N, C-alpha and C positions, 0 to 999 in steps of 0.2 A: 444700459448706461453707456454714454459716449466716452471713448478713451480721451486722454489728454491730447494725444497726438495720433494722427493717421499718417503712416509713412508709405509712400508709393515707390516700391522697388526694394527687393531684398538682396541687392548687390552691396558693394562696399559702402557706398554713401548711406543707403538706408539702414544697413545692419549696424554700422558704427554709431549713427545717430540713435538708433533704437536702444542699443546697449547703454550708451551714456545717459540717455533720458531715463531709462528704467532704473539704472543705478542711483539716479537722483530722486527716485520715488515717483516718477511719472508713469502713467499707464499708456501703453503703446500698442497700436494695431498696425501690423505690417502686411501689405498686400503686394502680390506680384502676379503678372499675367502668365508667367511661365509656371510649369509644374514643379519647379525646384527653387531652392534658395541659391545664393552665391553669385547670381548674375552671370556675367561672362567669364568669371573665374571658376565656375562650376567644373568639378572634375568627378570622374566616376570610373569604376572598373568596367572595361568593355566586355563583350561576350566571351573573350578569351582570358579574362582575368588580369589584363594590363591596365594600370591606372593611366587614364588619358584626360586631357583637357578638351572638353567637347567643343569649345569655341576658340580653339587655338591656344598656343603656349602663353602662359602667364608666369613671368619670372620676377620674383620679388627682390627688390634692391632699394636701398634708401641710405641717405646720410643723416636722417632724422632719428636720433636716439629715442625721442619721445614717441614717434610712430612705432618704432621697432618694439619698444618696451610695452606699449599698449597692446599691440597684437600678440605679444608673447604671453599674455594672460590666457590666451585661447588656443595656443598651439605650442608644441615642441618644434624645433627647427632642424633641418638638415642643411649643413653647409654646402653651398653650390655656387660656383662661379660659371656663368654662362659663357660659352664660346661659340662663335659663328664663323663659318667659312663661306666664301663666295666663289661660285664657279665662273671662271672667265676663260673662254677659249679652251674649255675642257679640263682645266686644272683648278685645284682648290687653293684659295688664298685667304689669309686671315682678314677679317673685317671687324672693327674699324681698321683702316689702313695703318700699318706700322712698318718698322724697319724690315721685318721678314717679308711682308707683302711686296715692298718696293724691290728688295734684292732678288726675290724669287721671280717676280714678273719681268724685270729688265735684265736679269743675269748680272747683277752687280754684287759688290761685296762692301757696301758702305758700313762704316762704323756708326755708332749712335751720334757722334759728333758731326759726322758728315751728312746725316740725313736732312737736318734742318737747312743747310746751304743748298742741297739738291732740290728740296721742295721750294726753296726761295726762287730757284731758276725755273722750276716747272710751273709755279703758280701764275695766275693771271690776275694782277691786282684789280680790285673793284672798290670804288668809293663814289657814292655811298653804297652800303650793302642793304638791299631791300628785299631780294628774293633768295630762294634756296640755291638757285644757280649762282648768284653772286657769292654766297657762302662757300660753295664747293670750288668754284674756279679760283677764288681768292686763297683757298687753302691748299689745293692739290693740283690745279691746272686742268686743261681740257681733256687730256688723254685719260687720266685716272677718273675724271668725271664721267666720261663716256663709258668706260669699262665697268665701273662699279655703281654709279648713281643714276644716270639719266634713264636707262631702261627700266631699272627697278622702280623709280619714281613714276614713270609713265604707267606702269602696270598697277602700282599700289594706289595711286591717286587719280588716274585717268587724266593727268595734267603733266605738262613739261615742268622741269625744275624752275624755269623762268616764270611760271604761273603760280608758284607757291610762296607763301611768306617765308622769310629767312629762318624762322624758328624751327621749321621741320628739319632741315639739314643740319642746323646748329646742334641738334641733339646727338650727333655722331661725331666724336673727336677724331683727330689725326694724331698719331703717336710717332715719336722718333726712336723709341726703344722697341723691345720685342714683347711688350705686354699684349697678350692676345685675348684678354678678357673683354667681353662686350661692354661691361659696365665697370666703372671704377669706384663705385660707392663703398662706403665703410661697412655696411651691413648687406651681405648677399647670402640669402638663405631661401629654402623652400619649406613650406609647412610639412612637417614630417609625416603627418597622417592625411595630408591633402587639404586643399582649400575648402571643400565642402564640409569636412569635419570641423575646420576652424570656424566656419560660419555657423554650423549647428551649435557649437559651444557659445558663440557670441550671442545667439538669439535664444539660448536656453536660460530664461529668466521668468519668474512668475508674473512680472508686469508686462511681458511681451506676448502678444497673440499674433501668430503668423497664419495667413490665409493665402493659399496658392491657387493659381488658375483663375485669378480675378482681374478683369480688365478695369482699371480705374475709370476710364471714360464711359463704361457701361453702367457704373454704379455711383459716380460722383454726385449725381443729383440727390441721392438719398443718404449720402454720407455727410450729415450735418454736424456742426459743433466741433470743438477742439481746434487744433492747429494742424495744418497739412505740411508735410515735408515731401517735396516732389523731386524725384531723381530721373525722370524721363525726359524726352526731347521737349525743350521749352516751346518750340513752335507748335507742337501738337497740343500742348496745354491751352494755348490761346487760339486754337482752331485755325492755325495757319493764316491769321488775319493779314499779315504782311507778306505772305508767300512762304514757301518751304525753305528751310535752311538746308544747304547741301551736306550730306553725309556720305561716306564711303561704307560699303558693306563688304562682306566676305562670304564665300562658299567654302566649306571645309570638306575635303575628300579624305576620309579616314580609311586606313588599310591595315590589316593585320598580316604579318608574315610569319607563318607558323614554323618554318624551317630555317629562319634567320635569327641568330641571337643578337646581332648588332648590324644595323643597316648603314649607318654613317658614323664617321669618327667623332662628331661633336653633336650637341643638342640640336642645332639648327644649321642648315645649309641654304644660302640664298642663291637664287638664279636670276641675276639682273638682266641677262640678255637672252636667255633660252626659256622656252616653254611659256604657257599661259599662266602658270602659278608663279608666285614670288619666292616661296620657300618651302622646305620640308623640315618638319620637326620630328625627332624621335624621342618619345616620352621617357623611356627608361634612363636616358642621360639625366633628365630633370629630377626624377624621383629616386634614382638609385635602386629601383626594384629589380629583383632577380627573377627572371622568367625565361623559359626555353625559347619562346618566340619574341617578337617585338611588334610594336604598333607605331605607325607614323601618320602624319597628317600633311596634306598639301593644301596650301591656301590660294584661293582664286579671288582676287579683289573684283568687286562689281559695283555698279551704280545703284542697283535696286536690292531691296532686302532689309533686314534689321539694321538699324544705324549703329555703326561701330566707331567711326572716326569722324569728328568734325573736320571740315576741309578748311585749313588755315589760308585764307585769302582776304585782302583788305575789304572787298565788297561784302564778303560773308560776315566779317566782323561788324561792319556797319549795319547789316541787317539784324544781326544778333543784338546789337545795342538797342534797336527799336523794341525788340521783345524784352530786353533787360529792363527798359524803362517801364514797360507794362508790368513786369514782375515786381518792380520796386513799388508800384502803385497798387498792388494787389494785397490787401490785408489778409492776415491769417494763413499765408503760404510762404514757406522757405524753399528756395530752389538751390539744390546742391548736386554736384557730380559732373561728369564729363559731358553728358547730353544736356543737362539742365543749365549748365554754365557755358556750354559750347566751347570747351577747352580740351586740348589734346593732353590730358592728364596721364601721368603714370599712376600706378596703384597707390604708392605712398602719398602722392599729392592728393588723391581722392580721400584717403584716410585723414590727412591733415585738414583738408577743407571741411570734412564732416565733423571732425572733433571741434573745430572752430565754430561751426554752425550750431552744434549742440550746446557748446559752452555759452554762446550768445543767448540761446533760447532759455537755458537754465538761469542765467543772470537777469533775464528780462523780468520786470516787475509783474506781479500777478494781476 
């Protein structure tokens, strides 16, 4: 008997849709080509017993009470405010840039009231603001741009700031006070038992069947009937008919340090100008786990490999719209998620989009 819904992908998009539909009395078959649930948010104990994020750090933060309360059905939370330092000329500075960053970097003693006028002198006004370079220069000027942003962007995206849409840099604020939190959201927590356990509970429903290690494109011709919810790359779904959409990938270099209880002072340290990797994350900061040793990961952005980040550029958006038109004209399929909608979503945005997609499907006339 065919399920009411086939869901391609057991990450946030697929799992949230699956649970909402199952709770509404629908039968759901979830497949994923990986051997595990939770998508890129998957975490596990490494060989040394440290809880690590296999695909790099995932820090939950949101201003949406609805999203937070929905996820709270499936996890307890650990309060955690993420902090990031950037290494510039061998020294650590808070990022996003704040009063401490400016005073420490330039040997100043500016008060909070004095930071804004200082930035006003440093900035290079840009109008209109079209690119990420425009955003950064307009905010902090060329010196801070070069020290903290330009090199990091080149490594992360394989592009100069001037080649990226404004929205990428706009995600990072500039502060005039000493707030050193990476995010300013109302809700900042980590799943107390980990992301994978949260997903396990989400998918634990009699109406949900989960099948792992299944490539949708190898079985799609024999999976007939019902409605499909697809969370993979939209260009792959349509056989790259208009060409491939650009994505950035990552290589993760995990390392365990048996004789080190703490490797770095905060969860993540960025390296905008040094090394081939962009950042190092130490997982015990994120989880609060007590362990004699520690585990870290270095991230190496690359062009080839699993797609992680849609590349925000006007020409890529134009190409995506051609696929979006095809998606709109494809009956019986809903496209949702970072790859299916070619959007640089945060986790909470993915959850919100999936809840909306499921709601629309439930309301749809039979």
